[in-house]
TORPA-4810 file (N, C-alpha, C, O; in nm, 3 decimals):
<nodes>
NODE_1_2.656_0.284_0.908_2.628_0.310_0.824_2.572_0.481_0.824_2.512_0.525_0.922_X
NODE_2_2.594_0.548_0.730_2.536_0.708_0.784_2.360_0.715_0.751_2.296_0.639_0.679_X
NODE_3_2.327_0.795_0.805_2.147_0.762_0.809_2.110_0.840_0.696_1.988_0.853_0.703_X
NODE_4_2.162_0.908_0.578_2.114_0.934_0.489_2.093_0.828_0.400_1.990_0.830_0.333_X
NODE_5_2.194_0.709_0.382_2.212_0.638_0.302_2.110_0.512_0.370_2.054_0.439_0.288_X
NODE_6_2.092_0.493_0.474_1.986_0.413_0.509_1.853_0.435_0.494_1.763_0.351_0.505_X
NODE_7_1.843_0.556_0.468_1.755_0.616_0.433_1.682_0.595_0.263_1.566_0.589_0.223_X
NODE_8_1.810_0.588_0.200_1.775_0.614_0.044_1.786_0.474_0.038_1.681_0.437_-0.015_X
NODE_9_1.882_0.336_0.072_1.827_0.219_0.047_1.679_0.216_0.105_1.600_0.185_0.016_X
NODE_10_1.624_0.237_0.216_1.513_0.199_0.251_1.353_0.225_0.127_1.249_0.176_0.084_X
NODE_11_1.442_0.337_0.125_1.333_0.375_-0.018_1.344_0.357_-0.141_1.270_0.405_-0.226_X
NODE_12_1.455_0.272_-0.163_1.501_0.204_-0.300_1.406_0.041_-0.265_1.334_-0.026_-0.339_X
NODE_13_1.443_0.025_-0.136_1.348_-0.110_-0.093_1.203_-0.129_-0.086_1.143_-0.236_-0.081_X
NODE_14_1.145_0.010_-0.084_0.988_0.027_-0.070_0.972_0.010_-0.240_0.894_-0.068_-0.294_X
NODE_15_1.056_0.093_-0.300_0.953_0.118_-0.424_1.010_-0.048_-0.491_0.935_-0.116_-0.562_X
NODE_16_1.134_-0.087_-0.458_1.149_-0.225_-0.571_1.038_-0.317_-0.528_0.984_-0.396_-0.606_X
NODE_17_0.996_-0.299_-0.363_0.887_-0.443_-0.321_0.759_-0.412_-0.393_0.697_-0.501_-0.451_X
NODE_18_0.708_-0.257_-0.388_0.622_-0.211_-0.386_0.597_-0.128_-0.505_0.476_-0.127_-0.483_X
NODE_19_0.605_-0.071_-0.592_0.618_0.004_-0.669_0.616_0.139_-0.619_0.618_0.157_-0.497_X
NODE_20_0.611_0.252_-0.714_0.608_0.368_-0.670_0.532_0.465_-0.728_0.506_0.441_-0.846_X
NODE_21_0.479_0.585_-0.678_0.361_0.674_-0.775_0.461_0.720_-0.913_0.583_0.728_-0.925_X
NODE_22_0.378_0.740_-0.985_0.425_0.815_-1.107_0.489_0.933_-1.140_0.482_0.965_-1.258_X
NODE_23_0.562_1.017_-1.050_0.630_1.153_-1.007_0.642_1.228_-1.145_0.583_1.333_-1.171_X
NODE_24_0.733_1.155_-1.237_0.746_1.186_-1.358_0.613_1.254_-1.504_0.615_1.320_-1.608_X
NODE_25_0.510_1.176_-1.411_0.399_1.202_-1.517_0.353_1.368_-1.526_0.355_1.435_-1.422_X
NODE_26_0.319_1.418_-1.634_0.346_1.545_-1.636_0.209_1.604_-1.551_0.219_1.720_-1.511_X
NODE_27_0.101_1.541_-1.525_-0.009_1.565_-1.463_0.025_1.605_-1.289_-0.017_1.696_-1.217_X
NODE_28_0.113_1.502_-1.266_0.147_1.476_-1.116_0.160_1.613_-1.055_0.064_1.618_-0.978_X
NODE_29_0.223_1.722_-1.047_0.292_1.856_-1.031_0.133_1.908_-1.034_0.065_1.937_-0.935_X
NODE_30_0.098_1.911_-1.155_-0.069_2.024_-1.125_-0.133_1.966_-1.043_-0.153_2.029_-0.939_X
NODE_31_-0.181_1.846_-1.051_-0.286_1.779_-1.003_-0.275_1.803_-0.832_-0.372_1.840_-0.767_X
NODE_32_-0.100_1.770_-0.755_-0.094_1.796_-0.671_-0.134_1.953_-0.595_-0.189_1.973_-0.486_X
NODE_33_-0.087_2.045_-0.690_-0.110_2.195_-0.680_-0.235_2.237_-0.647_-0.261_2.308_-0.550_X
NODE_34_-0.364_2.165_-0.778_-0.483_2.174_-0.759_-0.548_2.137_-0.614_-0.642_2.200_-0.566_X
NODE_35_-0.482_2.021_-0.548_-0.534_1.968_-0.434_-0.512_2.046_-0.297_-0.571_2.014_-0.194_X
NODE_36_-0.424_2.149_-0.303_-0.406_2.300_-0.229_-0.314_2.241_-0.099_-0.350_2.253_0.018_X
NODE_37_-0.215_2.188_-0.133_-0.122_2.111_-0.019_-0.072_2.244_0.060_-0.096_2.354_0.010_X
NODE_38_-0.013_2.235_0.167_0.046_2.334_0.228_0.170_2.343_0.174_0.217_2.251_0.107_X
NODE_39_0.234_2.452_0.198_0.412_2.524_0.156_0.487_2.388_0.150_0.573_2.378_0.063_X
NODE_40_0.462_2.261_0.247_0.549_2.168_0.245_0.510_2.043_0.131_0.579_1.948_0.094_X
NODE_41_0.409_2.072_0.104_0.327_1.973_0.000_0.254_1.885_0.097_0.259_1.766_0.064_X
NODE_42_0.188_1.908_0.205_0.122_1.849_0.311_-0.043_1.836_0.258_-0.100_1.940_0.224_X
NODE_43_-0.117_1.701_0.252_-0.232_1.694_0.234_-0.274_1.612_0.309_-0.185_1.532_0.338_X
NODE_44_-0.397_1.587_0.372_-0.475_1.539_0.462_-0.489_1.418_0.396_-0.481_1.407_0.274_X
NODE_45_-0.518_1.295_0.497_-0.495_1.176_0.438_-0.577_1.151_0.307_-0.542_1.152_0.189_X
NODE_46_-0.714_1.126_0.376_-0.789_1.125_0.212_-0.763_1.186_0.122_-0.744_1.121_0.019_X
NODE_47_-0.755_1.285_0.116_-0.668_1.382_-0.036_-0.537_1.313_-0.073_-0.485_1.318_-0.184_X
NODE_48_-0.491_1.250_0.026_-0.336_1.218_-0.010_-0.383_1.075_-0.106_-0.351_1.056_-0.224_X
NODE_49_-0.450_1.003_-0.039_-0.500_0.868_-0.072_-0.551_0.847_-0.216_-0.514_0.753_-0.288_X
NODE_50_-0.648_0.955_-0.256_-0.685_0.970_-0.361_-0.582_1.030_-0.466_-0.605_1.002_-0.584_X
NODE_51_-0.457_1.121_-0.434_-0.384_1.169_-0.476_-0.306_1.016_-0.532_-0.289_1.000_-0.653_X
NODE_52_-0.268_0.920_-0.442_-0.163_0.852_-0.504_-0.231_0.726_-0.599_-0.176_0.663_-0.690_X
NODE_53_-0.367_0.711_-0.546_-0.441_0.601_-0.640_-0.416_0.684_-0.796_-0.335_0.644_-0.879_X
NODE_54_-0.493_0.792_-0.813_-0.470_0.856_-0.958_-0.336_0.830_-1.027_-0.324_0.821_-1.149_X
NODE_55_-0.240_0.819_-0.943_-0.082_0.825_-1.008_-0.021_0.677_-0.960_0.098_0.682_-0.928_X
NODE_56_-0.065_0.587_-0.953_-0.044_0.414_-0.975_0.063_0.409_-1.073_0.062_0.478_-1.175_X
NODE_57_0.176_0.311_-1.037_0.331_0.300_-1.131_0.195_0.215_-1.267_0.091_0.149_-1.260_X
NODE_58_0.295_0.281_-1.387_0.240_0.196_-1.554_0.268_0.038_-1.509_0.367_0.003_-1.445_X
NODE_59_0.178_-0.037_-1.546_0.213_-0.182_-1.583_0.274_-0.211_-1.669_0.234_-0.176_-1.780_X
NODE_60_0.402_-0.289_-1.656_0.523_-0.270_-1.759_0.485_-0.352_-1.877_0.565_-0.358_-1.971_X
NODE_61_0.344_-0.430_-1.883_0.300_-0.503_-1.951_0.230_-0.409_-2.101_0.277_-0.385_-2.212_X
NODE_62_0.106_-0.376_-2.036_0.008_-0.311_-2.093_0.071_-0.129_-2.099_0.040_-0.055_-2.193_X
NODE_63_0.150_-0.086_-1.993_0.167_0.088_-1.997_0.087_0.132_-1.971_0.086_0.255_-1.972_X
NODE_64_-0.032_0.059_-1.930_-0.147_0.130_-1.854_-0.140_0.176_-1.722_-0.035_0.123_-1.687_X
NODE_65_-0.181_0.238_-1.625_-0.176_0.272_-1.478_-0.231_0.102_-1.383_-0.338_0.051_-1.417_X
NODE_66_-0.168_0.054_-1.301_-0.153_-0.055_-1.239_-0.316_-0.113_-1.265_-0.381_-0.043_-1.343_X
NODE_67_-0.351_-0.173_-1.238_-0.521_-0.231_-1.211_-0.496_-0.246_-1.012_-0.399_-0.281_-0.944_X
NODE_68_-0.606_-0.211_-0.987_-0.554_-0.235_-0.827_-0.656_-0.342_-0.752_-0.687_-0.356_-0.634_X
NODE_69_-0.691_-0.400_-0.857_-0.722_-0.576_-0.809_-0.594_-0.659_-0.901_-0.606_-0.782_-0.906_X
NODE_70_-0.508_-0.614_-0.953_-0.401_-0.753_-1.021_-0.294_-0.669_-1.018_-0.264_-0.622_-1.129_X
NODE_71_-0.205_-0.623_-0.895_-0.066_-0.599_-0.886_0.026_-0.653_-0.934_0.023_-0.776_-0.933_X
NODE_72_0.133_-0.590_-0.988_0.230_-0.690_-1.071_0.320_-0.723_-1.004_0.364_-0.837_-1.021_X
NODE_73_0.380_-0.637_-0.904_0.457_-0.706_-0.801_0.436_-0.808_-0.700_0.329_-0.823_-0.642_X
NODE_74_0.543_-0.880_-0.680_0.487_-1.010_-0.642_0.470_-0.979_-0.474_0.384_-1.049_-0.419_X
NODE_75_0.511_-0.925_-0.426_0.443_-0.908_-0.295_0.308_-0.810_-0.247_0.252_-0.813_-0.137_X
NODE_76_0.273_-0.720_-0.371_0.109_-0.679_-0.313_0.061_-0.797_-0.394_-0.011_-0.857_-0.315_X
NODE_77_0.061_-0.863_-0.508_-0.028_-0.995_-0.553_-0.045_-1.059_-0.436_-0.156_-1.061_-0.382_X
NODE_78_0.079_-1.127_-0.375_0.025_-1.223_-0.322_-0.011_-1.151_-0.170_-0.079_-1.223_-0.097_X
NODE_79_0.010_-1.078_-0.140_-0.043_-1.000_-0.013_-0.204_-0.981_-0.028_-0.286_-1.015_0.057_X
NODE_80_-0.237_-0.909_-0.177_-0.345_-0.907_-0.204_-0.474_-1.054_-0.184_-0.589_-1.043_-0.142_X
NODE_81_-0.427_-1.138_-0.215_-0.434_-1.277_-0.219_-0.455_-1.340_-0.101_-0.551_-1.414_-0.081_X
NODE_82_-0.368_-1.315_-0.019_-0.400_-1.345_0.118_-0.489_-1.303_0.213_-0.553_-1.363_0.299_X
NODE_83_-0.477_-1.151_0.171_-0.616_-1.119_0.257_-0.766_-1.129_0.242_-0.860_-1.119_0.321_X
NODE_84_-0.751_-1.160_0.067_-0.858_-1.216_0.024_-0.906_-1.351_0.104_-1.018_-1.359_0.155_X
NODE_85_-0.846_-1.415_0.109_-0.832_-1.549_0.147_-0.871_-1.556_0.279_-0.938_-1.647_0.328_X
NODE_86_-0.827_-1.455_0.341_-0.840_-1.485_0.524_-0.989_-1.417_0.516_-1.073_-1.479_0.581_X
NODE_87_-1.041_-1.289_0.441_-1.150_-1.226_0.497_-1.298_-1.327_0.363_-1.411_-1.283_0.341_X
NODE_88_-1.237_-1.459_0.303_-1.320_-1.542_0.239_-1.390_-1.473_0.157_-1.512_-1.466_0.171_X
NODE_89_-1.314_-1.400_0.041_-1.379_-1.340_-0.058_-1.384_-1.429_-0.154_-1.269_-1.448_-0.194_X
NODE_90_-1.475_-1.502_-0.222_-1.430_-1.609_-0.338_-1.478_-1.582_-0.476_-1.437_-1.614_-0.587_X
NODE_91_-1.548_-1.534_-0.446_-1.655_-1.513_-0.620_-1.550_-1.355_-0.647_-1.507_-1.272_-0.566_X
NODE_92_-1.539_-1.365_-0.796_-1.514_-1.235_-0.850_-1.552_-1.119_-0.795_-1.472_-1.036_-0.751_X
NODE_93_-1.678_-1.107_-0.792_-1.700_-0.982_-0.781_-1.672_-0.912_-0.615_-1.671_-0.793_-0.585_X
NODE_94_-1.658_-1.000_-0.548_-1.643_-0.957_-0.406_-1.432_-0.926_-0.402_-1.356_-0.863_-0.329_X
NODE_95_-1.420_-0.995_-0.497_-1.239_-1.016_-0.516_-1.197_-0.884_-0.604_-1.091_-0.823_-0.609_X
NODE_96_-1.329_-0.865_-0.673_-1.296_-0.724_-0.712_-1.310_-0.595_-0.607_-1.284_-0.478_-0.634_X
NODE_97_-1.342_-0.631_-0.522_-1.358_-0.502_-0.419_-1.237_-0.478_-0.337_-1.226_-0.378_-0.265_X
NODE_98_-1.131_-0.585_-0.348_-1.024_-0.572_-0.273_-0.881_-0.496_-0.369_-0.833_-0.566_-0.458_X
NODE_99_-0.841_-0.405_-0.352_-0.785_-0.294_-0.431_-0.651_-0.269_-0.347_-0.645_-0.244_-0.226_X
NODE_100_-0.549_-0.282_-0.435_-0.406_-0.273_-0.370_-0.303_-0.099_-0.426_-0.254_-0.092_-0.538_X
NODE_101_-0.294_-0.010_-0.350_-0.195_0.090_-0.394_-0.116_0.123_-0.335_-0.130_0.160_-0.219_X
NODE_102_0.007_0.120_-0.405_0.111_0.200_-0.374_0.109_0.331_-0.315_0.011_0.398_-0.348_X
NODE_103_0.175_0.376_-0.250_0.183_0.554_-0.187_0.340_0.562_-0.199_0.377_0.679_-0.183_X
NODE_104_0.442_0.479_-0.222_0.586_0.523_-0.199_0.621_0.645_-0.259_0.604_0.659_-0.381_X
NODE_105_0.680_0.756_-0.174_0.669_0.878_-0.245_0.596_0.981_-0.258_0.633_1.096_-0.282_X
NODE_106_0.477_0.939_-0.240_0.334_1.016_-0.246_0.333_1.133_-0.150_0.402_1.105_-0.052_X
NODE_107_0.270_1.273_-0.140_0.245_1.279_-0.005_0.206_1.208_0.129_0.237_1.258_0.237_X
NODE_108_0.129_1.075_0.120_0.075_0.976_0.215_0.203_0.914_0.227_0.215_0.896_0.348_X
NODE_109_0.311_0.869_0.168_0.409_0.838_0.210_0.510_0.952_0.335_0.562_0.937_0.445_X
NODE_110_0.498_1.036_0.258_0.618_1.156_0.332_0.574_1.195_0.453_0.649_1.184_0.550_X
NODE_111_0.457_1.241_0.465_0.370_1.289_0.547_0.286_1.164_0.623_0.253_1.196_0.738_X
NODE_112_0.261_1.085_0.600_0.148_0.991_0.664_0.246_0.861_0.718_0.201_0.761_0.774_X
NODE_113_0.344_0.877_0.697_0.419_0.690_0.707_0.374_0.603_0.627_0.429_0.494_0.640_X
NODE_114_0.275_0.609_0.530_0.245_0.493_0.483_0.247_0.459_0.325_0.181_0.513_0.237_X
NODE_115_0.355_0.337_0.311_0.375_0.283_0.207_0.250_0.245_0.074_0.235_0.264_-0.047_X
NODE_116_0.199_0.198_0.157_0.094_0.118_0.093_-0.054_0.088_0.115_-0.073_0.114_0.234_X
NODE_117_-0.170_0.046_0.061_-0.297_0.048_0.128_-0.358_-0.038_0.042_-0.351_-0.040_-0.081_X
NODE_118_-0.436_-0.134_0.139_-0.548_-0.232_0.095_-0.619_-0.221_0.093_-0.662_-0.294_0.182_X
NODE_119_-0.763_-0.134_0.014_-0.900_-0.107_0.055_-0.972_-0.213_0.006_-0.961_-0.276_-0.099_X
NODE_120_-1.074_-0.225_0.132_-1.195_-0.328_0.086_-1.289_-0.205_0.067_-1.291_-0.105_0.138_X
NODE_121_-1.376_-0.235_-0.054_-1.457_-0.149_-0.142_-1.596_-0.193_-0.084_-1.633_-0.308_-0.106_X
NODE_122_-1.667_-0.116_-0.019_-1.802_-0.150_0.068_-1.903_-0.206_-0.043_-1.902_-0.150_-0.153_X
NODE_123_-1.997_-0.323_-0.018_-2.071_-0.331_-0.107_-2.204_-0.258_-0.174_-2.266_-0.280_-0.278_X
NODE_124_-2.216_-0.176_-0.083_-2.258_-0.051_-0.110_-2.254_0.097_-0.098_-2.181_0.116_-0.001_X
NODE_125_-2.288_0.192_-0.136_-2.227_0.349_-0.108_-2.226_0.361_0.037_-2.122_0.403_0.087_X
NODE_126_-2.343_0.326_0.127_-2.377_0.353_0.243_-2.233_0.283_0.325_-2.157_0.328_0.412_X
NODE_127_-2.239_0.173_0.261_-2.155_0.050_0.345_-2.013_0.150_0.343_-1.970_0.155_0.458_X
NODE_128_-1.939_0.222_0.260_-1.848_0.286_0.248_-1.696_0.182_0.247_-1.730_0.064_0.245_X
NODE_129_-1.621_0.191_0.249_-1.478_0.175_0.224_-1.417_0.157_0.352_-1.449_0.229_0.446_X
NODE_130_-1.319_0.055_0.365_-1.206_0.009_0.475_-1.095_0.013_0.386_-1.081_-0.012_0.266_X
NODE_131_-1.019_0.051_0.478_-0.864_0.031_0.438_-0.782_-0.008_0.521_-0.825_0.002_0.636_X
NODE_132_-0.646_-0.064_0.509_-0.542_-0.101_0.586_-0.444_-0.008_0.536_-0.449_0.043_0.425_X
NODE_133_-0.344_0.014_0.631_-0.236_0.076_0.577_-0.086_0.020_0.597_-0.088_-0.043_0.703_X
NODE_134_0.035_0.015_0.546_0.152_-0.084_0.581_0.242_0.057_0.562_0.221_0.160_0.500_X
NODE_135_0.357_0.009_0.651_0.485_0.060_0.628_0.579_-0.029_0.630_0.589_-0.114_0.719_X
NODE_136_0.665_-0.016_0.522_0.784_-0.131_0.508_0.917_-0.045_0.546_0.942_0.066_0.498_X
NODE_137_0.999_-0.113_0.640_1.104_-0.069_0.689_1.223_-0.205_0.636_1.167_-0.307_0.594_X
NODE_138_1.326_-0.207_0.637_1.443_-0.237_0.656_1.516_-0.274_0.778_1.602_-0.361_0.784_X
NODE_139_1.469_-0.191_0.889_1.481_-0.202_1.060_1.453_-0.352_1.101_1.357_-0.421_1.067_X
NODE_140_1.523_-0.374_1.155_1.444_-0.571_1.199_1.465_-0.528_1.358_1.460_-0.627_1.431_X
NODE_141_1.483_-0.433_1.411_1.469_-0.434_1.563_1.357_-0.422_1.637_1.308_-0.309_1.649_X
NODE_142_1.283_-0.554_1.712_1.177_-0.504_1.766_1.126_-0.351_1.797_1.013_-0.324_1.757_X
NODE_143_1.182_-0.274_1.848_1.178_-0.156_1.906_1.149_-0.029_1.794_1.081_0.073_1.805_X
NODE_144_1.220_-0.075_1.699_1.212_0.022_1.567_1.060_0.018_1.540_0.977_-0.068_1.572_X
NODE_145_1.044_0.156_1.461_0.932_0.160_1.439_0.805_0.170_1.485_0.706_0.158_1.412_X
NODE_146_0.798_0.200_1.658_0.716_0.180_1.740_0.606_0.295_1.712_0.485_0.284_1.733_X
NODE_147_0.673_0.409_1.658_0.592_0.508_1.629_0.520_0.518_1.503_0.467_0.615_1.448_X
NODE_148_0.531_0.397_1.471_0.464_0.384_1.301_0.300_0.412_1.268_0.216_0.345_1.328_X
NODE_149_0.265_0.501_1.182_0.154_0.585_1.169_0.052_0.432_1.082_-0.069_0.417_1.101_X
NODE_150_0.099_0.380_1.033_0.052_0.274_0.955_0.032_0.171_1.048_0.101_0.157_1.150_X
NODE_151_-0.086_0.078_1.006_-0.177_-0.018_1.090_-0.021_-0.136_1.135_0.039_-0.161_1.239_X
NODE_152_-0.007_-0.185_0.982_0.096_-0.295_1.003_0.249_-0.285_0.930_0.265_-0.288_0.809_X
NODE_153_0.354_-0.273_1.026_0.472_-0.259_0.951_0.541_-0.408_0.944_0.544_-0.497_1.029_X
NODE_154_0.600_-0.401_0.793_0.635_-0.511_0.745_0.808_-0.491_0.715_0.871_-0.403_0.656_X
NODE_155_0.849_-0.620_0.789_1.008_-0.611_0.796_1.041_-0.763_0.766_0.958_-0.854_0.763_X
NODE_156_1.184_-0.775_0.744_1.219_-0.890_0.702_1.148_-0.984_0.608_1.122_-1.099_0.643_X
NODE_157_1.117_-0.940_0.500_1.059_-1.077_0.426_1.222_-1.130_0.321_1.319_-1.070_0.275_X
NODE_158_1.176_-1.266_0.322_1.222_-1.404_0.286_1.238_-1.318_0.103_1.159_-1.235_0.059_X
NODE_159_1.334_-1.361_0.047_1.335_-1.337_-0.122_1.231_-1.392_-0.193_1.209_-1.511_-0.170_X
NODE_160_1.174_-1.348_-0.259_1.017_-1.398_-0.337_1.012_-1.547_-0.367_0.930_-1.628_-0.324_X
NODE_161_1.133_-1.573_-0.464_1.135_-1.690_-0.488_1.170_-1.800_-0.365_1.175_-1.909_-0.422_X
NODE_162_1.194_-1.817_-0.235_1.239_-1.841_-0.119_1.111_-1.959_-0.090_1.018_-1.947_-0.170_X
NODE_163_1.099_-2.031_-0.023_0.950_-2.121_0.062_0.895_-2.037_0.151_0.775_-2.013_0.161_X
NODE_164_1.012_-1.980_0.234_0.939_-1.844_0.309_0.865_-1.751_0.262_0.777_-1.699_0.330_X
NODE_165_0.890_-1.718_0.145_0.832_-1.564_0.162_0.665_-1.595_0.114_0.638_-1.495_0.048_X
NODE_166_0.561_-1.671_0.114_0.435_-1.720_0.125_0.398_-1.718_0.264_0.286_-1.672_0.290_X
NODE_167_0.477_-1.764_0.368_0.496_-1.775_0.518_0.491_-1.632_0.545_0.408_-1.587_0.623_X
NODE_168_0.580_-1.555_0.483_0.563_-1.417_0.532_0.456_-1.353_0.508_0.380_-1.306_0.592_X
NODE_169_0.445_-1.348_0.372_0.295_-1.241_0.347_0.171_-1.308_0.414_0.080_-1.235_0.453_X
NODE_170_0.163_-1.465_0.430_0.026_-1.464_0.536_0.062_-1.401_0.664_-0.034_-1.337_0.706_X
NODE_171_0.173_-1.396_0.747_0.174_-1.377_0.863_0.125_-1.182_0.863_0.050_-1.128_0.945_X
NODE_172_0.187_-1.122_0.760_0.126_-1.009_0.703_-0.025_-0.984_0.687_-0.096_-0.899_0.739_X
NODE_173_-0.049_-1.068_0.616_-0.181_-1.055_0.582_-0.304_-1.095_0.704_-0.416_-1.046_0.697_X
NODE_174_-0.262_-1.196_0.821_-0.296_-1.206_0.928_-0.298_-1.096_1.024_-0.390_-1.085_1.105_X
NODE_175_-0.194_-1.008_1.017_-0.219_-0.863_1.140_-0.296_-0.747_1.016_-0.316_-0.633_1.058_X
NODE_176_-0.332_-0.773_0.882_-0.386_-0.679_0.849_-0.544_-0.664_0.837_-0.610_-0.561_0.818_X
NODE_177_-0.599_-0.835_0.858_-0.708_-0.848_0.820_-0.833_-0.807_0.933_-0.952_-0.790_0.909_X
NODE_178_-0.742_-0.793_1.092_-0.826_-0.748_1.182_-0.933_-0.574_1.139_-1.051_-0.547_1.162_X
NODE_179_-0.816_-0.487_1.069_-0.848_-0.363_1.033_-0.973_-0.379_0.912_-1.059_-0.292_0.901_X
NODE_180_-0.971_-0.484_0.835_-1.098_-0.502_0.740_-1.211_-0.572_0.787_-1.313_-0.532_0.731_X
NODE_181_-1.231_-0.667_0.875_-1.294_-0.767_0.922_-1.470_-0.685_0.962_-1.582_-0.727_0.932_X
NODE_182_-1.428_-0.545_1.047_-1.533_-0.478_1.104_-1.622_-0.433_0.983_-1.745_-0.441_0.986_X
NODE_183_-1.565_-0.396_0.901_-1.658_-0.375_0.807_-1.724_-0.476_0.735_-1.835_-0.453_0.687_X
NODE_184_-1.658_-0.607_0.718_-1.743_-0.714_0.634_-1.838_-0.752_0.754_-1.959_-0.767_0.731_X
NODE_185_-1.795_-0.766_0.859_-1.934_-0.797_0.947_-2.047_-0.735_0.955_-2.155_-0.775_0.997_X
NODE_186_-1.993_-0.565_0.885_-2.122_-0.470_0.900_-2.207_-0.497_0.794_-2.320_-0.449_0.793_X
NODE_187_-2.162_-0.578_0.690_-2.240_-0.611_0.562_-2.301_-0.720_0.568_-2.368_-0.758_0.472_X
</nodes>
């Protein structure tokens, strides 16, 4: 299989699984330019994350930007819920602190190797936010993605209508929680 085909199919897989930022939005290029990327489009991590947050996909029902506390794609929705359960977030106020953002196709994806982010908002401004980053790949070999920049590499998920899908999500959530837990303990 040619490398460019594998790369294109990987990007399609990421967009299908996670959603992707709104490149077609009229404001996308203008806001990117205002943020001051270098000639290749690079933005530092925090600027790239804030940019991706601003251009989340449109919810197919409301046609408004996706609510970060209620993603409409199956994997992000279930992953967010599994992480919340593992963190012991039970009441609505705590659940609303856990946000999902796709970064597929954004500078965060291209330059930082991050396909999506789950962010736990601090209880106070002093506490700050904590996030965990994910890189989705079609490469199933154990040694592939050893140099991944994201905290968690997601590979080989079962179809969302299969009984194994929630088990897969639970395993990914278990890998993600340690990146958020130190924040929770400090609260």
